[in-house]
Steps between C-alpha positions, in 0.01 A plus 500: 500500500599196703589298195716787375679519832554120499642532149789702641535291815690229316730742319847620601549863598657576164210342314254709698699816423486414129121454502419788267701383197239263362195624690188597300211656683442759772863563591418751773283248688763229447770733634313531832486119525873472438576770758301307761684179415839668535392654830385156621840361415688793650727519194586760237588485135871507421734707283818416309419273206780424256273631227498856641822634345440343157153655500639845588782474242255400227267786591781759496617378160149535355428128485162528668362157398809332638479709816136401551587132450774516765270695734225238472749218565624676811145578612422127462756446775307747718751790463321826584766709326411340169128537561582874532696487171195350330305801627763734356493331161125553483511857632804674349462715187792343317365144526306337215304315769365818656150443628411720796250270668749211482773721647278596792396139550859377536602799714205429726583129533863591569404764759240294684736204526748723680745661255587859594578594138151408385353676804690820412414484129135435566505781757629739232226393259236564766651834604569644156212346306731383220346381172159637599485275805283655775698671775468336840717672759386280786604189307828669405566574868433136593732367231779750573479408868541129419800576276656741750468241777720278283758775457401639160671841489278669244189381683614695808525814289157452343350450845654834598336663194159360597542625857619842382221560250229320698408251229316192625586602858479823703773754414789463744810706419679390818456132408622565148810676635562213746495246216720714276762560768541123527487461122806723454707186550356367174665781298170546319455813290127526574558469874750785484274718287185461712690546827656812349154625406373444855788707634443775242122511478378385840782614726630802302853364531654532155847459651420140597320438173782594261743218594218248458398643162865482399523131592181428307616702199831314495288184471336655189181623666386776262247648743778559752717653230217747440463579872872572520498712185198708604636552850837621371332712231204657677522464878579802714738320734700257282564676169782333310459549126790274402339210687165592343662472155656164591178337624282648226740356242486160672119502503488622138717204396233280658234660280355749750339792320460746787869458587580584137283811527662607827844451349388738227411756768853471642653561157260788432603679818866394510471322834758229557591516130599770253193689379391351168162602357519265202577206731206599720266504200630159386430356846154653522415354159647164599284502815194561283600211271532281811137582583569766764265777394628737766777566248242703307452723804877540523517603134223751559687644796818532293325722244289685756800603711722580203813463710711293260288512185315789345180554692205376296165499677320341205736200512458488878121498460521218245712283731276558801192422291666180371574403860135545596401273212733230635485255788613700804465443871239719670773718650682547169170570323427781744849638436446494126165678539657768718794552263273508192276761663807704594636492145166590346478785748849613400415483129194716559707739714764535227234596248364756745851624588572584138267799538701627798846459356700819549727664251851392598749741652842369403652659810276328758676266744370219721646301789335164567594276794342162575624348826365147523762249616599584854537149640804415291703730723391309812397809694158375621313736267221334299486522122259734319351258248361748242771770512693408186183438301373841616828661391480341156141608448577855609787501252257400224261777611779758501616405150167418334274765653728777627731459202824492703797378298615160640856635482397763755380249759716397796361155578625297797370175649585412861681826569753500784592795719786592268260505203265747670789727594641481148164597349373758750811617682541525877496760779819654362395534138184470293695452178434133431408343168149648505655847519751421226244364253259795526521796259451808717162659441418263212444159660204362686636254759300198610612281794328168573587272791341162583629320806503514875482817703543519877495754783802597704491527879358850478241405239682652204466301177769299320521312174639153567783388266525125444821483703357692800498355850162470667636598839663829394284656230617850595856404405445263209182656354473802271315794654190612311565852628846477341342375177252788488760756598752392237239476225369846585847643422494369142376770259237328289181605327326271749592215735254224583569235764286183504545267797352147494595455865385560852693614805321328786768230519251236393406360161295229330811280531550562872685734732810687382601589856652240733435480873212745482133493414410734213174575683702719735727655239322819394640635176475874444417676175815643342495867408486538123687787331269733309658428161428125507196297396478196727259209468519226765315168525347598834539723804793462739356219715305307236614182328563501125287203393564261213256367243357161596722318251810682640593614150480873579476750775134602521593867459730449199245278326225762520729802461607375154141418404374834625770708328448297181147636472268318738504792745367728224201277430150629556488342846793706627577776250390712206643285218705788363806284428694626802514337844484774763617463860140515619398224259797283600428540871133410451596194296761379750260551792247283318752227415802485731312609812204273423698185419735543795191501722325220312794259472699579812264687739745790519511870422713622211456845348735619230661836589553756221692819574561748217773761470400857575 
């Protein structure tokens, strides 16, 4: 050891810094000797050789041998920058001199002799475990700290990541935020994105997160593009479909598959762009080609829902099964399992329902209303997530099982007050569209409503149009008593009213009534005229629950299944091919009532009242 130290004692600083060029032996042990010698001298290796730029120019032009020659000449003068370049030429994929152990050797020499670039690069290798190198978070933390102390901007950000995720050190979100707040001056995309995530995820402050994500996205950070797109596409508080389209397109251009899939969803539903089913399918397929297998789930959903293509449960089943056979995240795999089970259930139900299909009456009429999107009117009324899907499935039931001509169906999504008056009339006249469409004494009339209901001050029930005001339901709502009264004046063979709603003022989405607690708002049962059949999702003060996946109202889901034959099975009925009221009630008590209690710890009993 002493002789080795004496060997360097007679050398200049630059000669000592160049020690590794012609050294053969245990370079790690020799490096420690050199570090001690430099410490004894109180000097550091220098930067700025005249060979640096020629080496970089040669490297960028693909002349790697020439670049290595220049780098070694500069390193011979003790230039740490060119020692780092030697490391790059041995580490980078595009270099013919790539040899991982040599790259790490030169990075290590560079880092330990005080260069922040080598410290940062070696820190990354230890943190990420590149090229099958063992991960060492503690070593990464040490190296990042050395680089950060010398002002390396990216090293500050990586330190914040280690603090935030607790890798190599105890998790410390506050310390990570402190570092990132200072690092904003660096205009670093990763600093912006992680600080945005801390605001969103740890402090529930999406308002502070969005400007940071935007800054990061403008610096080409794809992850931040995705956070912006998903927020504008799916959040409850910051919906902006045009911005969602913009950022999904940006991320797609960077090769992001899930952004491509989400862009397909926007085209499928006409959000922020003109509705275009073919474009949606092209984007879903492109996402799959990009390796994003969630696109298969999206394709399955397209055929299962049958909104913009012909409903095809067999195709839906195939796509969901293909998704399960692919590489999915745990969450997406559970989704695919749930959707596949639902489709297989629906296929079985359709086969069963064929036995219960009624002979069509060409004069029958149906009114279907699905009120889902309340928030777009800014009236502080929460959305009813499954309402439109419920309405579409009821429409399929009415046409496929009851045999109602689609031309005889009044179908409205997100009905406003004016729509309800136009269809059902008002206190002055019952002669709305429902009256006009019915053939007196020949038509059976079916009315289905999915959406919010709420009580007035006196407890009387109201349907809630999408443009209603939460603080004056009695003025902006549509009275259920008015609905029943007007329908009772229409001369039909029979009139059946089906309400997927509750009138307590509360819902699975939250309270419909402002400045009051629904606990104290006691809704009253509305008197039902004797010539109406009325089926409601629950009694006056019960909540109308949703299925766990929020795809359907619990009542509508099981009402369709029950009326399609399940209620006539041996467990509930006599299997005579007809679902009786008694069988339906027994079935709904065993399904709706049970699952409302099991999933939500609440009471919900479907109410069936028949005409006399």
